[in-house]
C-alpha positions as CSV (number, residue, x, y, z in Angstrom):
1,X,116.8,5.1,-69.1
2,X,118.7,6.3,-66.5
3,X,121.6,6.3,-64.7
4,X,121.7,3.1,-62.1
5,X,120.7,4.4,-58.6
6,X,122.9,3.6,-56.0
7,X,120.4,2.0,-53.0
8,X,120.6,1.3,-49.5
9,X,119.7,-2.7,-49.3
10,X,121.2,-2.9,-46.0
11,X,119.2,-0.3,-44.3
12,X,116.4,-2.5,-43.4
13,X,118.5,-5.0,-41.3
14,X,120.9,-2.0,-39.8
15,X,118.0,0.3,-38.4
16,X,114.5,-1.5,-39.1
17,X,113.4,0.7,-41.9
18,X,113.2,-0.1,-45.3
19,X,114.3,2.2,-48.0
20,X,111.8,4.6,-49.2
21,X,111.7,6.6,-53.1
22,X,111.0,10.2,-53.1
23,X,109.1,10.6,-56.3
24,X,108.4,14.3,-56.7
25,X,111.5,15.4,-58.0
26,X,112.5,11.8,-60.2
27,X,111.1,11.5,-63.5
28,X,108.7,8.5,-64.2
29,X,111.4,6.7,-65.9
30,X,114.0,7.0,-63.0
31,X,111.3,6.0,-60.7
32,X,110.0,2.7,-62.8
33,X,114.0,1.8,-63.1
34,X,114.5,2.2,-59.5
35,X,111.2,-0.1,-58.8
36,X,112.8,-2.6,-61.2
37,X,115.7,-2.8,-58.8
38,X,113.5,-3.3,-56.0
39,X,111.9,-6.1,-58.2
40,X,115.0,-8.1,-59.2
41,X,116.1,-8.2,-55.4
42,X,112.4,-9.4,-54.4
43,X,111.8,-6.2,-52.1
44,X,108.9,-4.4,-51.7
45,X,109.1,-0.3,-52.5
46,X,106.8,2.6,-51.5
47,X,107.5,5.8,-53.6
48,X,106.4,9.0,-52.0
49,X,105.3,12.3,-53.2
50,X,103.5,10.9,-56.4
51,X,100.8,12.6,-58.3
52,X,98.1,10.8,-60.6
53,X,99.9,11.9,-63.8
54,X,103.5,10.6,-62.6
55,X,101.9,7.3,-61.2
56,X,100.2,6.5,-64.5
57,X,103.4,7.1,-66.7
58,X,105.4,4.7,-64.2
59,X,102.7,2.0,-64.8
60,X,102.7,2.4,-68.1
61,X,106.7,1.7,-68.1
62,X,106.1,-1.5,-66.1
63,X,102.7,-2.7,-67.4
64,X,103.5,-6.4,-66.0
65,X,103.8,-5.1,-62.4
66,X,101.0,-4.8,-60.2
67,X,101.8,-1.4,-58.9
68,X,99.0,0.5,-56.6
69,X,98.7,4.2,-56.5
70,X,97.4,5.6,-53.3
71,X,95.9,9.1,-54.3
72,X,94.9,10.1,-51.0
73,X,98.6,9.4,-49.7
74,X,100.1,10.7,-53.2
75,X,102.3,7.4,-52.9
76,X,102.9,4.5,-55.1
77,X,103.7,0.8,-54.0
78,X,104.9,-2.2,-55.3
79,X,102.7,-4.3,-53.3
80,X,99.2,-4.0,-52.0
81,X,99.1,-2.0,-48.7
82,X,95.8,-2.4,-46.6
83,X,94.6,0.7,-44.5
84,X,91.9,-1.6,-42.8
85,X,92.3,-1.3,-38.7
86,X,89.9,-1.0,-35.9
87,X,91.0,2.3,-33.7
88,X,91.4,-0.1,-30.6
89,X,94.1,-2.2,-32.3
90,X,96.2,0.7,-33.7
91,X,99.5,1.3,-31.9
92,X,99.7,4.8,-33.5
93,X,97.0,7.2,-33.6
94,X,97.6,10.2,-36.5
95,X,95.7,13.1,-35.5
96,X,94.8,16.3,-38.0
97,X,93.4,19.7,-37.3
98,X,91.4,19.9,-40.4
99,X,91.0,18.2,-43.5
100,X,93.1,19.8,-45.5
101,X,95.9,18.3,-43.4
102,X,94.6,14.6,-44.9
103,X,97.6,14.3,-47.6
104,X,99.7,14.4,-44.9
105,X,98.3,12.5,-42.6
106,X,97.6,9.5,-44.7
107,X,101.3,9.3,-46.0
108,X,102.1,8.7,-42.3
109,X,99.3,6.2,-42.3
110,X,100.6,4.5,-45.3
111,X,104.3,4.6,-44.7
112,X,103.4,3.0,-40.9
113,X,101.3,0.3,-42.8
114,X,104.2,-0.6,-45.4
115,X,106.8,-1.0,-42.3
116,X,103.8,-3.6,-40.8
117,X,102.3,-1.1,-38.1
118,X,98.5,-0.2,-37.8
119,X,97.6,3.7,-37.5
120,X,94.4,4.9,-37.0
121,X,93.1,8.2,-38.1
122,X,91.7,11.0,-36.1
123,X,90.7,14.1,-38.1
124,X,89.5,17.5,-37.5
125,X,90.2,18.1,-33.9
126,X,92.0,21.2,-34.6
127,X,92.3,23.7,-31.7
128,X,89.5,26.0,-33.0
129,X,87.1,23.8,-31.6
130,X,88.9,22.4,-28.9
131,X,86.2,20.4,-27.6
132,X,86.4,18.2,-30.6
133,X,89.8,17.0,-29.3
134,X,88.8,16.8,-25.2
135,X,86.0,14.8,-26.0
136,X,88.3,12.0,-27.7
137,X,91.1,12.2,-25.3
138,X,90.0,8.6,-23.7
139,X,90.3,7.1,-27.2
140,X,93.8,9.1,-27.5
141,X,95.1,7.2,-24.3
142,X,94.8,3.8,-26.1
143,X,97.9,4.7,-28.6
144,X,101.2,4.3,-28.1
145,X,102.3,7.0,-30.0
146,X,100.3,10.2,-31.4
147,X,101.6,12.2,-34.7
148,X,99.4,15.6,-35.0
149,X,99.1,17.1,-38.3
150,X,98.5,20.7,-38.3
151,X,98.7,23.7,-40.7
152,X,98.2,27.8,-39.9
153,X,99.7,28.6,-36.4
154,X,100.4,24.9,-35.8
155,X,99.1,24.5,-32.0
156,X,97.7,21.1,-32.0
157,X,100.7,19.2,-31.0
158,X,101.7,21.4,-28.1
159,X,98.0,21.1,-26.8
160,X,98.3,17.4,-27.3
161,X,101.6,17.1,-25.8
162,X,100.0,19.0,-22.6
163,X,97.6,16.8,-21.9
164,X,98.6,13.1,-22.7
165,X,101.6,11.5,-21.6
166,X,102.8,9.4,-24.8
167,X,105.2,10.2,-27.2
168,X,103.7,13.2,-29.7
169,X,105.4,13.9,-32.8
170,X,104.4,17.2,-34.6
171,X,103.9,17.6,-38.5
172,X,104.0,21.1,-39.7
173,X,101.2,21.1,-42.7
174,X,101.8,23.7,-45.7
175,X,98.3,25.2,-45.0
176,X,97.2,28.4,-44.3
177,X,96.8,32.2,-45.4
178,X,99.8,34.6,-46.1
179,X,102.1,34.7,-43.0
180,X,101.5,30.9,-42.5
181,X,104.0,31.0,-45.1
182,X,103.8,27.4,-46.6
183,X,104.1,26.0,-43.0
184,X,107.0,27.7,-41.7
185,X,104.6,29.2,-39.2
186,X,103.4,26.0,-37.8
187,X,107.0,24.7,-37.6
188,X,108.5,27.9,-36.1
189,X,105.3,27.3,-33.3
190,X,106.2,24.0,-32.9
191,X,110.1,24.1,-32.6
192,X,109.0,26.8,-29.7
193,X,106.7,24.8,-27.8
194,X,106.7,24.9,-24.3
195,X,105.4,21.3,-24.0
196,X,108.2,19.3,-23.1
197,X,109.3,16.5,-25.1
198,X,107.4,17.1,-28.3
199,X,109.3,15.7,-31.3
200,X,108.9,17.9,-34.5
201,X,109.7,16.6,-38.2
202,X,109.5,19.1,-41.4
203,X,107.1,20.8,-43.1
204,X,104.4,18.0,-44.9
205,X,106.8,15.3,-44.2
206,X,104.3,12.5,-42.8
207,X,106.7,9.8,-43.9
208,X,109.4,11.2,-41.6
209,X,106.8,11.0,-38.5
210,X,105.9,7.6,-39.5
211,X,109.6,6.6,-39.3
212,X,109.9,8.3,-36.1
213,X,107.0,6.6,-34.7
214,X,108.8,3.4,-36.2
215,X,111.9,4.2,-33.9
216,X,109.9,4.8,-31.0
217,X,108.0,1.5,-31.2
218,X,111.0,-0.6,-32.1
219,X,112.5,0.7,-29.0
220,X,109.8,0.0,-26.5
221,X,108.0,-3.2,-27.7
222,X,108.8,-6.5,-29.3
223,X,107.8,-6.7,-32.5
224,X,108.1,-9.2,-35.6
225,X,108.5,-7.5,-39.3
226,X,108.3,-10.0,-41.8
227,X,109.9,-9.7,-45.1
228,X,107.7,-8.2,-48.0
229,X,108.2,-10.0,-50.8
230,X,106.4,-10.2,-53.9
231,X,104.8,-13.4,-54.7
C-alpha cells in the first residue's frame, strides 16, 4: 500500500502533545496505513486537512474502523471528539474576524479538544465593526489563552493584544482580495504588530495555534491528560 511511516510515538511523553497526521498531501492509502499503525498501538489519531472525498476514501479502506470526519474543521479522527462546552468553562477562546475564517478556527478548536482542552468560539468580531469585539471583552477576560484568526489585513490579533492581558496567538487566514495575497498580508501585519507579546503562527495553521495554546496552558496550570485508547 505504501512505505512504512516512521512515527514519533514518544512525542506525547516528551512534550505532552500527541503526533498528528498532515492529510492534505498524503493519499488515502497512505493515511489509512498510518491510521492502522495508530490502531495497532492503541493510540488515538487526528488527521488534519482532509476533504470530503479523501475522508470517504480512507473510510472505505478501513470499513471496520469507526472514523469520524469533522467537515467544518476538515479533519478526520479515529475516536469521537465532542466540541460541546459552555463558554464559562473553556480555558481557550478562539476568535475570528469573519465567517470565512471558520474552517481555521474550527481546526484549532478540534485540535485542542483532541488533546483534552475545551475551547469556545467567538465569530464575526473583526475590526471592521470594532463594537462587536468591545462589547464582548468581559466574556473574553474569563479565558486563559486567546487565539485570533483573521484574513484581509489581519488586524484583529493586534487590537486584541492591546486590550486584554492574556496570551494572544494570531492566525493569519488566506481570505481577502488581491493584495491580501493568500494570507501573506495578514501574516506580515501580525509579524509587524506593535502589540507586545503577540505570538503568530503560519497562514491557516489552526493546528499550530492550538498546540501553542496547549504549551502555554501546560506551563501555567496543572492538568491531567488521560490516554485516549480505542475501546
